[in-house]
C-alpha positions in Angstrom: 43.8 -107.2 -250.5 41.7 -110.2 -251.3 42.0 -110.1 -255.1 38.4 -109.4 -255.9 37.7 -106.9 -258.8 35.3 -104.8 -258.3 33.6 -104.7 -261.9 30.0 -106.3 -261.9 29.7 -109.4 -263.7 26.8 -109.6 -265.9 24.8 -112.8 -266.8 25.3 -114.3 -270.1 23.0 -116.6 -272.1 23.3 -118.6 -275.2 20.7 -117.6 -278.4 19.1 -120.9 -279.4 19.1 -119.7 -282.8 22.7 -118.3 -283.8 24.2 -120.7 -280.7 26.2 -117.5 -279.6 26.7 -116.0 -276.0 25.4 -112.6 -275.3 24.5 -110.7 -272.4 20.8 -112.0 -270.6 19.6 -107.9 -271.3 20.7 -108.1 -274.9 18.5 -111.5 -275.7 14.9 -112.2 -275.4 13.4 -114.8 -273.3 10.7 -117.0 -274.8 8.6 -119.2 -272.5 5.9 -122.1 -273.6 2.1 -121.1 -272.9 -0.6 -124.0 -273.7 2.0 -125.1 -276.7 2.4 -122.2 -277.7 5.9 -119.9 -278.1 5.3 -116.6 -276.0 8.1 -113.6 -275.9 8.9 -112.4 -272.2 10.7 -109.2 -272.7 10.2 -108.6 -268.9 11.4 -112.2 -267.7 8.7 -112.5 -265.0 6.6 -115.6 -266.8 6.9 -118.8 -265.1 8.6 -122.1 -266.6 11.6 -122.5 -268.8 13.0 -120.3 -270.6 15.0 -120.0 -273.8 17.0 -117.1 -275.0 17.1 -116.0 -278.6 18.4 -112.6 -280.0 15.3 -110.5 -281.5 16.1 -110.7 -285.0 14.4 -112.5 -287.5 17.9 -114.4 -288.9 18.4 -115.8 -285.4 14.4 -117.0 -285.2 14.8 -118.6 -288.5 17.6 -120.8 -287.6 15.8 -121.7 -284.4 12.7 -122.7 -286.2 14.8 -124.8 -288.7 17.0 -126.7 -286.4 14.2 -127.3 -284.1 15.7 -125.9 -281.4 12.3 -124.8 -279.5 10.9 -128.1 -278.7 14.5 -128.7 -277.8 15.5 -126.2 -275.7 11.5 -126.5 -273.8 12.0 -130.4 -273.4 8.4 -130.5 -275.5 7.2 -133.2 -277.8 6.0 -132.1 -281.3 6.5 -128.5 -282.7 5.5 -125.4 -281.3 3.8 -122.3 -282.8 6.1 -119.3 -283.5 3.9 -117.0 -284.7 3.6 -114.7 -281.8 7.3 -114.6 -281.4 7.6 -113.9 -284.9 5.3 -110.8 -284.6 7.3 -109.8 -281.4 10.6 -109.7 -283.6 9.3 -108.1 -286.7 7.9 -105.3 -284.4 11.0 -104.6 -282.5 13.2 -104.8 -285.9 13.0 -101.4 -287.6 
């Protein structure tokens, strides 16, 4: 036997809000399009992505810590209104 296990490893990412690691499928991918942070639930938009728990608590932490400009290596603040709408709709 080679010592390999048959269990599949799922990719993990870090939430830019709470800084906790979670499965990639549990997080919402965010990309920047023309200075606006846009949710990418399918994960198909081009460009650098940042990951966030789809919860308003994590979004508030990310905005307060200025995590989005740092994650995207962008100058100045980014508009997060579209993400907030997406998160509020996803949360019951």
